N, C-alpha and C positions, 0 to 999 in steps of 0.2 A: 300522558297516560294513565285512566283510576285515578288522577287528583281532580276531575271535575267530574259534577252528578250527570248521570245522562238529562238529556235533554225532555222537558215533556209532550208528555201526545200530543201530536197535532191535529184539531179536530174541534165539536163541541164539548169537551170536555172542563172540568171546574180552573179557576183561575188556582195560580201557585197560592199554599197558602206561608203566609208568615213567617213563622216562627218552623214548622213541621217540614221543612223543603218544599221539594217537589210534590205535590200530590196524586196521589194516586188516578189514572183516570177510570171515567165512569160510562160505560158505554149506552149512550142514548143513541145511538144512527137505529133505526128499523126495531121500534121499542114493540110496535102491533106486532112485530112475525115474531120476535124474541123469544126461544123458548124458554122454561125457570129450570136456571141448572142448580144441580145439589152442592152445597158447600162443601161436601167432604170431595166431592170428583174434581171442583175446581181446586182444592191445595194440592189433591196427588196430581193434578197436570202442570201447574206450576213447578212443586220440587221435581219432574222429570224432566222438563227445559230448562230447569237451573241444574239441573247433572246429565244436561245433555251438555250443554252452555260450558260448564267443568270437561270434561272430556272433548270435547272440539278447542277449545283454546281460540275462538274469533271466527266461528263462523258464518255466515249469511244469517241477516236477521227474521229470516222467511222462516228458519224453525221455530225462533220464541215465539210468534204473533199466531199460529195454528191452535184454535184449538177443539176437541167436540164438544158437541153439547144436542144429545139428544138423536143425532147422524147428522146431524147439521154441522158444518164446517162456517165456525165467524172471526173474523177477523179481531186481532188487537191488534191496539195500538206498536207500531215497530220500534224500536230503536238501534241504535245509528252505532254497528261493532265497525264501523268500516275499520278506523284507526285506533280498534280497541275499546273502546267503553262500554262498560256494560247495562244492564238492563237492572235498574233498580229494584223494579217492582209492577207487577198491572194487579187493579184491581175487577173484581168479576163479583155485580151485584145482583142479589136476589129480588127482583123489585115483587112478590107475593109476600116478603117477609116482612114481617110487625119491627115494626122503626127498632124495640130490644136486640132484638135477630140478627139484624144490620147492623146493628152498633157491634156486638160479637165479631159479628165474621169482619167489622171492619178492623179491630182491633187486633184479630188474628192475621189480618192480609201485613197490617202495620209490622204485627214482629217478624214477618213472615219476609217484606221487603227489607226490615231493617237487619235480620239474617243475612239475606242477600247480600248488601251494601257490605257487610265484613267479612263475606265469602271472597266475595270479588278484588276485596283488599289485602284479604289473606292470600289471592292466590297471585296478586300480585309482589307483594313482599315474598314469596314461593320463586318465582318468578328470578327476579333480580336476587335472591338467595343462589339459586342454581346455577348462576352468571360469575355470581363472586365466590361459587363452591373453590370454581380455578384457578381465584385469585388467590385467595385463602393457603390453596397449595403451592401456588408461588413463592407464597409469602414466607410459607411453613422452614421449621428447619431439615423437615424431609427430604423437601427439594433438595436436589444434587444437581452436580454437571449430567451425569447418566439420564434422568429424566428431562434434565431441559433439551437435550440430543434428543431426544425421542422426540421430545414434546414440536420439535422446530420439525424432526422430520415427516410428523403422523400428520402435523394437524393443518387443514384446510386456513382457516382465517388467517389472516395479512395483521389483524389486530396481535394475536398471541405469540401470531410471528412474530412482529418488530419488539415483543416486548420479551421475549427472552429472546433475539438479541443485542437487548440492552442489558440484558439479566446476566450475559455474559461478564460484563466487568466488574461482577459480583465474586466470580471465583475466584480463586488462585489459578497465578499463569500455569503451575504444572498441573491444574486440573484440565485444566483449559488445552492443555501444548497434548496431553495423548490423546482428544477427540480432534486434533487438527488435521486429520488424512479426510475422514466425516465430513468436517466443516468444509473443504476446498473442495470435495468430490461432489456436496452436495449445493453450494456456489456454482457451482461447473455447470453439472448438469440436470439441478432441478430448476421450478419458473423463476422468475423474477421476484415476486415477495420476498422469497428463502433468502436471495442473493442480494436485496438489500437491507435485509432482516440483521448478516453477516460482517459485509463489505466494512461497518464503521467499524466490528471490532481489529480485524486483520488489519485497518491501515493504521488502528491508533497501536496496535501490540510493533509493527513497522516500525514506526517514527522509537518507539521504545527501545527495541533490541535488534541490533545487527544480524546478531545468530536466528530469529525467525523469520526477518527479512530471507535471509539465505533460502532457510526450511521452506516457506512457503513461492518463492521463487522456482524452488526446485520441482516440488510434489502440483505446483499450479502445470507445470512443463509434462510431467508424466502422467498426469490422469488428465489430459490433454489430448494424448497422443493418441487415446481408441478413438477420437472423433473423426470422421474423416474429414481430409487437408483443407478444402474449399472451408467448411464448417468454425473447422479449429483457427484458420486466421483472422476472424470477427469476432472467437465470444468471448464472452464476459473473462473465461479464465485467460487467454490470454491476455489482452486489456489490465490485467489487475497484475499480472505477472511482467507488464513491460512495464507498467507503472510501477512497482517495487525496487526494478532493476534502471529504472533513469536517476537516479537518486534523488529524486523529487521528497519521501519518507524521511526524514533527516526527522534528531532530536528536535523540537521548537529550541530547546537551552541556549543548543549552540547559536543558533542567528542571534540570540539576544546578545550573545558574548560576544559580540562581530565590533560593539563598538569599543569595548575595552582592550581589545584586543589589536584592532586597526585605529588610531584616533583620527588619522587622513584619511576623509569620506576616499574614496574608491570605490567609484558604482563596476566599473571594468571587473571586478572581480567574478570568475564563472563557481558558479555549486564544487565544482571542485577543488578550489582556492581556499574557500573559504571553509572546507574542510580539511585541508591542509595548514591553513593557519591556526587554528584549532587547538592544537598540539604544538607542544614542544621536538615530540618524535611521533611523525605521524605516516601513512602508509604511502605509498606510490604517488609520487605526482608524474612522471611522464614514461609510459606505458608504451614501449616500442611496440613492432608489425611482428618482431619476434619471441616477444613476450616474454622479456626476459626485466620482472620489477625491481626497482632501486628499493634499497631500504637505507629508510639517512635520518641523521640524527636533529637535523632540518633547524638552527637557531636561529633566532630574529630576524640575525644581519645577512640571514641564505633569506632567508623569509621576502625581507624588503625589498632585494635585490630579484627574487622570481615572482613579484608584486607587478613590476616595471615592464614583464613582459608585452611583447605587442599584442593587441586583439588578432592580430590574427594567426599568428602561433597558437595560440589558446583556442578558438576557435577549430585549429587543426589538429590539436592535442584530440580535443571533446570531438572531433567528427573520428579518429582512427583509433581513440580506444573506450574499452567500459568507462562505466562510474568509477568513483574511486573508494569509495564508502564498500562493494563488495566487489571489485574489481580485481586486488589481487588476491582474495580466499577462492574466487573463480578460478582465476590461472595455476593457481595451487592446484583443485580439485581439477582440471583439467589436463597441467601434467600429469600428476599422478591414474588417470585411464589412458590419458596417452602412451604410459609404459607398457601398463597389465597388452594395452592391445599390439606394443611390439612380440610383448613377450610371446606370445600366442603366435607369432609363427615360427619360433623357433620350436626345433625337433628331440631335444632332450632337456629334460631339468636339468644338467648339467651346463648346458648353454645358456639354459633359463637364469638360471641364480648370478652367475659370470656377468650377464648383459644384466638383471636385475640392479647390481652392486655398481656398476658402472653408473648404470642410467640415475641411480642414487646419488650419486656421488655429485655426479652436474648439479642435478637436482639441490641438491643442500647447498652447493656454492652459490649459484643463484634462486636460493630461496626466497619468497617473497617477504616483503618489512610485516604487512598484519595477516596472520594467515592463525587459523586454529581445525580444533578437529571438532566436527562438528557432533561425534558422539560422545567427546568427553561432557561433567557435568557441573563442567566451575567453567569462569572465563580466563583467558590463557591465552601467552602467544607462545608458536613457535617458533623454538632456536633453533633444531636441529635434528636430521635425519641421522643416528648412525647406521650406514650404509652395509657397515660388515655384519650387522644383524639380520638381513634382511633376508625374508627366504622363502621360493615357491611353494605351494600349497597343491597336494592331490589333485587331479582334475585330466580328462585323458584328454581332453578337445579344449580347453582353455587353459588360462592361466592366474588363476588368483594367487595373487603373495600378501606375507602379511610383514608390515614393517614396524616398526620403534620409531617413537614420535619425544623427542623432550623438547615440553614446555618452562614458559617461567609462569606461574601462577598469578592474577590479577584479579584486582577487585571487579573492577570494571573494564570489560575490554576496550568499550567506546571512547573512554576517556583517556586510558592509562597509557603512557608512552609506550613508542615500543622501545624494547631492551638493545641497547648498541651491540654488534657484533665483534665474538671475542675469536679473535685467529687461534685455531687451532694451535700451528705451531709455537705460536707465544709460551705454551704452559707441557707440549710435549717432547718426551723425553723418546732415546731411540728406544727404551727400553719397554715402554708404551707402544711400540707398534712389535716387538718380536713377543710380548706377550697376550698377540689378540686372540681370543681364545676359538675354539676352532669353527663351531656351530655350520657344521656345515662346508667349508672349504678349507683346500689344504693352503700348504702355505706357498706353494708355486702358486694357484690361483687370486691368493692375495697380493703376493708380489704385482704379481702381471697386473691386477686390479689397480694399482698404488702407480703403476708408470703410467698406468696412462689416461690416469688423470691429471691434466698441467695445476701447477699454484694459481690458486683463481684468487689468492687471499689480498689482489692489488687491483683486482677487476673493480673499476669503477663502476661497471655495468651493472654488479649484482649489489655494493654498496658501498654508501659515500665514503671518502676517506676524512672527512670530521669522528666521523662515529666509527674511526680506529684511534685517531689519535687525539681526542679528550678523553679516551679509556687508558684505566690506569687498575690493572688487576691484581687484589690483593689475593694469595693464595694462602691459603691454608698452613699451619707447619706440615699438615699432614704431606702435603705436597713436595716445600721445599727446603724442610729440614733431614728429613728422613724419607725413603723410598721402598724400604722395607715395612712393609703395616704391620707384619706381628711382632717384631721385634719393639719397634714403637708400644704400641699396645701389652707386651710383658714391659718397659720404662716406664708409663702409665698407672699400670698393676703395681708395682713396686714402689711407687713413689706418691702413690696416693693409700697404700695399707694405713700407714700411722693412725690416718684421722676414721677410719671404721670403726665401727663395734662389731665384736663378734658373734658372730651367727651359727649359731648350733643346730646340727642335720641331722637327724634320727639316719644309724648305718645300713639300716632296711631298707630307708627310702633313697637313699642312693644308691644300694644294691638294685632294687626295684627299675628306679629309673634308666639307671645303666644296662640294665639287660632287655628293658624294652626302646631305648636306644639304639642297640644292636640290633636287635632282633628286627626293628623292619624301618632300617637304615632305605630315603630310598635309590634304587637305582637308577642307575643312567644307561642309557642308551645311546648305540653305537652310531654310529654314523653311513648311514647310505645313500646311496647314488640317488637314485630310485625314489628313494623317500625323506630330500634334504630337514625337510618340515620337523623329522619327528626327534634329532636334538633337543632345534631349539624349542619347541614346544613342552619336554621331557623335565629340561631345566627349570629351577622352583621358583616362580617367578619374584620373591623378596632378595635373590640369589644376585638374577639379571639385571636388576634393578641398581643392587650396590657391586656392579663390577660394570657395567656401562656406566653409571654414576663415578669411579672412580677416573674411567680414561675422557668424560667429558672436558671441556674449557667452562662448562658451566655449574659444574656439579657441587661445586662448592657456592652456588648462591641460597639461600634456604628456600626459592621460592620454587628450587627448579623439582619437577617430578617427570614421572615419564609414561608414555601412555603405550599402545598398541594401537593396529587398525588391520582388516581386511581388505582391502580392494580388487573388488568383481570385474570383469568386464566381456560382456556376452549374456548375462544373465541377469533376470526382468526380478526385478527383489521387492516388489508392490506387496508379491502374496508372502511372501516373507516378513515386509511391513506389517500386514494381516495379521500372519499369525504371533508375532511381538504383541501385540495387542492383546487377542484372544487371552496368550500365556501371561498377558502382566493383569488381565480381568481375574484370570481365577485364581490365579495366586491373591490377589487381594483378598478373593471369593470365599479359601479360603482360610488367611490368617482372620478375616472377619467371625467367618464362622469354627475357628477354634480347631482346625483338623492338622493335624501334621503333616502336612504333603508338601515338597520341596521339588521345585523346578527353577531352571535360570534362564529368564529373559533376557536375550540379551541383545541390545541396542543395533534402527537398522536407521540409515540416512541414503533413500531412493534420490540418484542424485538425475536418474533420466530410465525410459522405459525399459532399459538395456544395461543398466551398469550403477553402481553403488556402494556404500561401504559397510560395513561390517564390526560388531566389537567385538573380538577376539574373548574368549573363556582360556582363563589363564587357569596354570598350573590345573592341564586336561588334556592328556592323549586322545586317541582314539581305540576304539577295542583291535579293530584293525592293526591300528600302530604295536599294542599290546601282545598281539600273538606272532605277528613278522618276529620282533625284536625280544619278546621275552621266552618262545617258543611253547610255551605253557597254558595251561587251561587259567580261566577266569579266575578257577576259586583257587589252587595254584600260585598268582597271580599275588590274591590278596593276603594267602598266609607271610609270602617272599615281602610284600609292600608294609603291612600292618602287624606283625608278629603273627603267632600259634593263636587256635579257638578261643579260649579263653584270657586272655590278653584283653588291657582295657581298649588298646588301640583297634582290635580288631571287632572287639564290640559295636565298639561305637563309628567304626566302619558300615559295619553292617548293617546296622541300624539308617543309615545314610544310603543306602545303597537302594533298604527296601522304600525308606520315605520317598527317595524321588523315583524308582522303578514303579512305586503305585500312581505316583503324579503324574509322570509320561506316560503311563498305560493310558490312563483317561485323557490326558488331552490327544494321543495318538488314533482313537475312539472315537471322540468327539466330533473333532476335525478329519477324522479318516484320511491321515496321515500314511503316505504312503515312500517307498522306497527307503527301508527301512534297514538297508547292512550295514554291516560292522563301522564301515568308514564314515558315517552317518548317527553314531553313539557313540561319546565320548564318555571317559571316565576322570574326573579330578584327583584329587593325591589327598581328597576326606573319606573318600566310598562314594561318593556322588556318581550315577548318569545323568548324562547330558544329553538329551536328542538336540541333533540339530540340520539345517536343510532343508529346508520346507516348501522345498517347490512342487508340492505335487500333494494336495488336499484339495478336500469337498472332492469337488467331482471328476477332479484331473487323476492321474496314473500313469508311470511312465511307459510312453507309449498309446495310451490309451484303454490299454489291453485290461483290466483290473487284475492284474497276475496273484496281489495278495492279498486274498479271500480272508486272511484271521482280523478279529475284531483290534488287535494290534501283539507288538513283535514280546514273546516271553518263551524263550530259550527253554531246554533244562540246565543251558551252565548257568543263565539266571538263578532259577530255582534254587541248583546248589550250591550258590554263593549267601543263598536264605536259611539254611538249613536242612532242606529236602521237603519233598512231601509232607511226611509227617511233620516237620518241625515250628515251635510258637511262631520262628518271624513270619514264613507262610504265612500262618495264620493272620500272622499282623496284619502282610503284605494285604491278602480278602476284603478284612477290616476296614483298611484306610482305604479300600478300592469304594466300598459301597458307601463307608462316609463322607467321601469328596463326589460321589455321582448325589446322596442327601445334598450335599450342600449348596454345589454346582448349577442343579435344576432349580434349588428354592431362589435362586436370581438366574433363571436362564434369560429373561429377557434384556438383561444387561449384554450377555455376551450375543445374543443373536442379530439386537442392533446393529451393532459396529458390523458383521458379517453381510447381512443387510443393505444399511448405505450403501455400503461399497459396492456392490452391485449394479447401482443407478450410474448406466451408460458405461457399466466395463464389459471387456472382450478377455480379461482376464479365462485361463483354459479352465480356474476354478472355479468357474461361474457359469458352464457349458452346460446348455440344460435348464429346463423349467423347475424342475424340482428339487433346487438343491438347498431353500431357503426352508422347505417344508419337509426333508429330511434329515436336515439338522436340527429342528423343533422334535424332530421323532425320537431322534438321538438321548436326548432327555425323558424319554420314557414319562411325562406329567399323570400319568391314569394308573402309574402301578402304586401298588402300597408298599414297604421297606421289606415287607415279606418276597413279596411276588421280584424286588430290586434287590434283594440277598440272592435267590436263584438264580436273576440275569448274570449277574457279578461271577457266578459259580459257572456258571456256564463259558463265559466270554472265556473266563480262562483256562478253564479244560479245553474248549477248543484250541487255545492261543499256541497252548503247552503242545497239542497233538495234532496242529496246523501242518498238512505235506509243503501245501505252499511258500511256508515259513523256510522251508529246506531249501526247496529247491529254487526259491531268491538266492541263498546265500550261497550254493553251489553255481547259479550261475554268475553271480559278482565275483566269483572263485573265478571260473573259468573267464572271463572276457577280458575283468577288469583287475585281477589278483588280490581281489579282497579278499582277505580268510578272514 
């Protein structure tokens, strides 16, 4: 296209010239009737035609062959534009002109023809440049994962979609993982071209990471649940989910290691056997129908004996149990969800707590070998669930519960050996049982919970014997030589005094530190049978970690870590996951724009359309629990926790409160977060407030009444902590609101696309109605100046403070649920 010249005009024109390219055509048809044409008119007519060619981009050549001459239409030679070829020029010769005049016209027309060719080639270059602009954007440093997801969603060109699918491999894993819900939702509900572009990356990552495989399988199942059952059964999402769970997407290097691990050829090995053979200590070999998983060290001798099992036994095992690679983790998650469903049937929190401790004690002894917490940010193995520390959270109809999980960190979950089990009775003394912390249970409850749990230390269904026989536990001196940690610390201090250099501290500095420490010593909550979680949540996290580690058989290991997770049943956490993504994006935007707003997005694991796990916010309790336990106003509680008004601790906590309050006010306004009672607002040990429970956002509200009409929740208690309406911190709060809104609307597309893509094929309540996305965009107020935005912020703050519906909703929650 454009590389070849236009064909010479057909007819009676002159032959092509040797070196001059194609000769200009001469009109010889009907010479006797041809009227004389003015050269200026002819030139103007050619220019008009060329302008039309530029504007119309390859229209029919008929528009190029008609010329007006003295009121009569004459036909000029035609040029073929069907394939994009352009007319190089046309010669119109005046027969009555003298030879010199004709030569001048010829020269002018030659120049016009040459200009026409240059124009045509320039336009072709421009067209190719336009096509390459997109490629240049994709290859530029400005092209990030957010832009890639946007083009993948909005572009209708298969070539662009395929290119974006390939570009996904160039981004960091954590960048793509953030948009995993959007990618999988597009894969399920959009056309085949988008699915074909996404699938290679998903399959590649599933081969690399078992945790990525699990999350993909769970999300594919959850987001396919909105489809009709007949469509869902044969959908792309269901097929990909089955592929992931079929254990076919193993890392390639495992198969390459097979010859070195098994010299003798054995073609009868099933995929589960190969996985088992890979590691000196791997996952479950046989999964019984009762879902009891074995943990085994599986030395080479045992492996060689297992490899000689008959093919009939192998096929039976394969038909009865899910694949080995994901099976232990799936069984672990299934057990936790089942516990939550059984707790929901009990009437009181006291009974729920007792049942929870007993259930977790049984689970602890039947713990799967290769289990992990997907909400954690590092590779690890779950080794123990301290059941006495678990608590049931506040909920009227359901039974969400909080558990603490002991894990051992590892470099790579897929290749690391499974830690051998350390029986608790090998190291636990009588004092450790007597000194168990209260944490919401009485001595009688603790005794009953221990008496109902049999001794599973020799239970072969949970652990193999060789795990215990080969184990030699080397306990540190703190356990073996001294049970009194305080006296041991004193001895260490005395013996090491001689080797230390003297440190001089000013007396005034000591007095200041002691006074501040005494002034804001954190208070402890009393045990409340109706709210057993208050005591556990109030305990400082580091103190909890130290206490649990001292009583753990794994506590002496350097890789020991403590994690926590909230298990929820009967709740759809897909909206929570959407809110997490928006909060995470806003947090990134405010950091990029250097706006000191503070929010705390917590991780969400969607297990199904009605269950999931939530990362707890540590060192934080709800404002409801604070008011109920302390019987103080929020300001008085701040003074009790952080000292008097002028102390450094109080001023720091006050600033943290203002920055977090401004951040969450903007979040609540942009996402239209409802159900904002004091049970859903936390206060941490540093003074930050944290909003939780985003079950009602965008187009949904409790019972779809739309009762909470204010932009966000801002009570007089909040303003009092800020120093009152006339205080500097309150003005700082409004300034942060304005800066945060200006920064957020600068990156509006990054926020909106997260929500818009998830609306595809979704039946979530937050997407009810056709105006959800339009209303979300309007709340960014792109058409307002900064002065108008400042006025808007003033109006929203004033309206939220005076909102009667906020006060009525808090009163309603107090009367119906006892939330203060």
